[in-house]
py3Dmol code that shows the C-alpha trace and the ligand (Angstrom):
import py3Dmol

protein = """\
ATOM      1  CA  MET A   1     120.064  86.135 149.472  1.00  0.00           C
ATOM      2  CA  ASP A   2     116.850  86.675 151.226  1.00  0.00           C
ATOM      3  CA  VAL A   3     113.493  88.079 149.898  1.00  0.00           C
ATOM      4  CA  HIS A   4     110.659  89.356 152.285  1.00  0.00           C
ATOM      5  CA  CYS A   5     107.281  88.519 152.563  1.00  0.00           C
ATOM      6  CA  THR A   6     104.820  91.048 151.269  1.00  0.00           C
ATOM      7  CA  THR A   7     102.342  90.838 154.204  1.00  0.00           C
ATOM      8  CA  CYS A   8     104.565  90.796 157.040  1.00  0.00           C
ATOM      9  CA  GLY A   9     108.163  91.378 155.883  1.00  0.00           C
ATOM     10  CA  GLU A  10     109.641  88.265 157.173  1.00  0.00           C
ATOM     11  CA  PRO A  11     112.893  87.396 155.381  1.00  0.00           C
ATOM     12  CA  TRP A  12     112.996  84.130 153.484  1.00  0.00           C
ATOM     13  CA  ASP A  13     116.207  82.558 152.187  1.00  0.00           C
ATOM     14  CA  THR A  14     115.808  82.075 148.436  1.00  0.00           C
ATOM     15  CA  TYR A  15     117.533  78.809 148.630  1.00  0.00           C
ATOM     16  CA  HIS A  16     115.034  77.497 151.175  1.00  0.00           C
ATOM     17  CA  LEU A  17     112.047  78.643 149.082  1.00  0.00           C
ATOM     18  CA  ARG A  18     113.539  76.970 145.877  1.00  0.00           C
ATOM     19  CA  HIS A  19     114.772  73.822 147.405  1.00  0.00           C
ATOM     20  CA  GLU A  20     113.437  73.124 150.856  1.00  0.00           C
ATOM     21  CA  ALA A  21     109.934  74.682 151.610  1.00  0.00           C
ATOM     22  CA  ILE A  22     108.408  72.168 149.542  1.00  0.00           C
ATOM     23  CA  TYR A  23     109.316  69.419 151.951  1.00  0.00           C
ATOM     24  CA  GLU A  24     107.107  71.281 154.522  1.00  0.00           C
ATOM     25  CA  THR A  25     104.088  70.342 152.497  1.00  0.00           C
ATOM     26  CA  ASP A  26     102.117  67.061 152.777  1.00  0.00           C
ATOM     27  CA  LEU A  27     103.834  65.885 149.379  1.00  0.00           C
ATOM     28  CA  SER A  28     105.737  62.658 149.554  1.00  0.00           C
ATOM     29  CA  HIS A  29     109.420  62.890 149.682  1.00  0.00           C
ATOM     30  CA  VAL A  30     109.768  61.391 146.168  1.00  0.00           C
ATOM     31  CA  GLU A  31     107.163  64.155 144.880  1.00  0.00           C
ATOM     32  CA  ALA A  32     108.651  67.059 146.516  1.00  0.00           C
ATOM     33  CA  LYS A  33     112.234  65.939 145.293  1.00  0.00           C
ATOM     34  CA  ALA A  34     110.682  65.775 141.807  1.00  0.00           C
ATOM     35  CA  TRP A  35     109.035  69.326 142.298  1.00  0.00           C
ATOM     36  CA  THR A  36     112.591  70.782 142.792  1.00  0.00           C
ATOM     37  CA  GLY A  37     113.510  69.887 139.266  1.00  0.00           C
ATOM     38  CA  LEU A  38     110.406  71.501 137.644  1.00  0.00           C
ATOM     39  CA  SER A  39     110.247  74.618 135.613  1.00  0.00           C
ATOM     40  CA  PRO A  40     109.594  77.852 137.620  1.00  0.00           C
ATOM     41  CA  GLU A  41     106.007  77.963 136.179  1.00  0.00           C
ATOM     42  CA  THR A  42     105.140  74.207 136.519  1.00  0.00           C
ATOM     43  CA  ARG A  43     106.189  74.615 140.509  1.00  0.00           C
ATOM     44  CA  LEU A  44     103.263  76.936 140.972  1.00  0.00           C
ATOM     45  CA  LEU A  45     100.583  74.810 139.226  1.00  0.00           C
ATOM     46  CA  PRO A  46      97.364  74.828 141.215  1.00  0.00           C
ATOM     47  CA  ARG A  47      98.009  71.483 142.948  1.00  0.00           C
ATOM     48  CA  TYR A  48     101.331  72.924 144.284  1.00  0.00           C
ATOM     49  CA  ARG A  49      99.860  76.309 145.315  1.00  0.00           C
ATOM     50  CA  GLU A  50      97.307  74.395 147.214  1.00  0.00           C
ATOM     51  CA  LYS A  51      99.964  72.509 149.000  1.00  0.00           C
ATOM     52  CA  PHE A  52     102.023  75.530 149.864  1.00  0.00           C
ATOM     53  CA  ARG A  53      98.693  77.448 150.889  1.00  0.00           C
ATOM     54  CA  ALA A  54      97.987  74.482 153.424  1.00  0.00           C
ATOM     55  CA  VAL A  55     101.356  75.374 155.245  1.00  0.00           C
ATOM     56  CA  GLY A  56     100.830  79.073 154.999  1.00  0.00           C
ATOM     57  CA  PHE A  57     102.749  80.243 151.778  1.00  0.00           C
ATOM     58  CA  GLU A  58     101.224  82.101 149.041  1.00  0.00           C
ATOM     59  CA  PHE A  59     103.351  83.083 146.117  1.00  0.00           C
ATOM     60  CA  GLY A  60     102.860  85.645 143.267  1.00  0.00           C
ATOM     61  CA  GLY A  61     104.307  84.519 139.934  1.00  0.00           C
ATOM     62  CA  SER A  62     107.426  83.118 141.351  1.00  0.00           C
ATOM     63  CA  VAL A  63     108.123  81.028 144.396  1.00  0.00           C
ATOM     64  CA  LEU A  64     110.470  83.991 145.317  1.00  0.00           C
ATOM     65  CA  ASN A  65     107.495  86.173 145.336  1.00  0.00           C
ATOM     66  CA  VAL A  66     106.164  85.759 148.799  1.00  0.00           C
ATOM     67  CA  VAL A  67     102.889  87.031 149.221  1.00  0.00           C
ATOM     68  CA  ARG A  68     102.104  85.325 152.381  1.00  0.00           C
ATOM     69  CA  CYS A  69     104.131  83.364 154.715  1.00  0.00           C
ATOM     70  CA  PRO A  70     103.678  80.998 157.826  1.00  0.00           C
ATOM     71  CA  ALA A  71     104.796  83.963 159.926  1.00  0.00           C
ATOM     72  CA  CYS A  72     101.985  86.377 158.794  1.00  0.00           C
ATOM     73  CA  PRO A  73      99.458  87.467 161.539  1.00  0.00           C
ATOM     74  CA  LYS A  74      96.294  85.960 160.608  1.00  0.00           C
ATOM     75  CA  ASP A  75      94.420  89.352 159.622  1.00  0.00           C
ATOM     76  CA  ALA A  76      97.385  90.989 158.016  1.00  0.00           C
ATOM     77  CA  ARG A  77      97.129  92.305 154.300  1.00  0.00           C
ATOM     78  CA  PRO A  78      99.822  92.441 151.756  1.00  0.00           C
ATOM     79  CA  ASP A  79     101.494  95.708 151.345  1.00  0.00           C
ATOM     80  CA  THR A  80     100.011  96.673 147.908  1.00  0.00           C
ATOM     81  CA  ASP A  81     103.074  98.990 146.574  1.00  0.00           C
ATOM     82  CA  LYS A  82     105.384  96.031 147.431  1.00  0.00           C
ATOM     83  CA  ALA A  83     102.998  93.549 145.860  1.00  0.00           C
ATOM     84  CA  SER A  84     102.990  95.822 142.657  1.00  0.00           C
ATOM     85  CA  LEU A  85     106.753  96.338 142.695  1.00  0.00           C
ATOM     86  CA  LYS A  86     107.265  92.488 143.274  1.00  0.00           C
ATOM     87  CA  ALA A  87     104.734  91.680 140.508  1.00  0.00           C
ATOM     88  CA  GLY A  88     106.701  93.881 137.987  1.00  0.00           C
ATOM     89  CA  ILE A  89     110.156  92.508 138.889  1.00  0.00           C
ATOM     90  CA  VAL A  90     108.785  88.912 138.336  1.00  0.00           C
ATOM     91  CA  GLU A  91     107.111  89.915 134.968  1.00  0.00           C
ATOM     92  CA  ILE A  92     110.138  91.655 133.528  1.00  0.00           C
ATOM     93  CA  LEU A  93     112.725  88.913 134.641  1.00  0.00           C
ATOM     94  CA  GLY A  94     110.419  86.051 133.868  1.00  0.00           C
ATOM     95  CA  ASN A  95     111.957  82.622 134.721  1.00  0.00           C
ATOM     96  CA  ASP A  96     115.320  84.035 135.814  1.00  0.00           C
ATOM     97  CA  GLU A  97     115.112  83.392 139.659  1.00  0.00           C
ATOM     98  CA  ASP A  98     118.830  84.642 140.335  1.00  0.00           C
ATOM     99  CA  ALA A  99     118.082  87.884 138.619  1.00  0.00           C
ATOM    100  CA  ILE A 100     114.557  88.126 140.539  1.00  0.00           C
ATOM    101  CA  ALA A 101     116.276  87.164 143.827  1.00  0.00           C
ATOM    102  CA  GLY A 102     118.929  89.944 143.098  1.00  0.00           C
ATOM    103  CA  ALA A 103     116.495  92.527 142.123  1.00  0.00           C
ATOM    104  CA  MET A 104     114.348  91.972 145.148  1.00  0.00           C
ATOM    105  CA  GLU A 105     117.277  92.161 147.389  1.00  0.00           C
ATOM    106  CA  ASP A 106     118.310  95.492 145.995  1.00  0.00           C
ATOM    107  CA  PHE A 107     114.809  96.996 146.759  1.00  0.00           C
ATOM    108  CA  GLY A 108     114.950  95.428 150.139  1.00  0.00           C
ATOM    109  CA  ILE A 109     111.669  93.505 149.398  1.00  0.00           C
TER     110      ILE A 109
END
"""
ligand_1 = """\
1
ZN
Zn 104.515 86.742 156.053
"""
view = py3Dmol.view(width=600, height=400)
view.addModel(protein, "pdb")
view.setStyle({"model": 0}, {"cartoon": {"style": "trace"}})
view.addModel(ligand_1, "xyz")
view.setStyle({"model": 1}, {"stick": {}})
view.zoomTo()
view.show()
């Protein structure tokens, strides 16, 4: 399943976001591997958000809520309607990443 960047619309595979994108950061292989086993909230602690930001990713309340991505044009801004809709989906579905991915795909966001 794909979700889309709120800012540029680039599609991102949900498996990639949950299991592979972390290896693009400068975390060690061991630490990146450990990250994939953390809870959804722990995966977005400030330390990890910082690592992701360094490689171009910014997330909302879930790693499936891509607010900015490496494909974003430098000055592009997030689409506010999409941002609200995505934030609402994450808030309602909480830590159920499969449900979040499904809902975002249904809305094409
Ligand atoms: Zn983007």
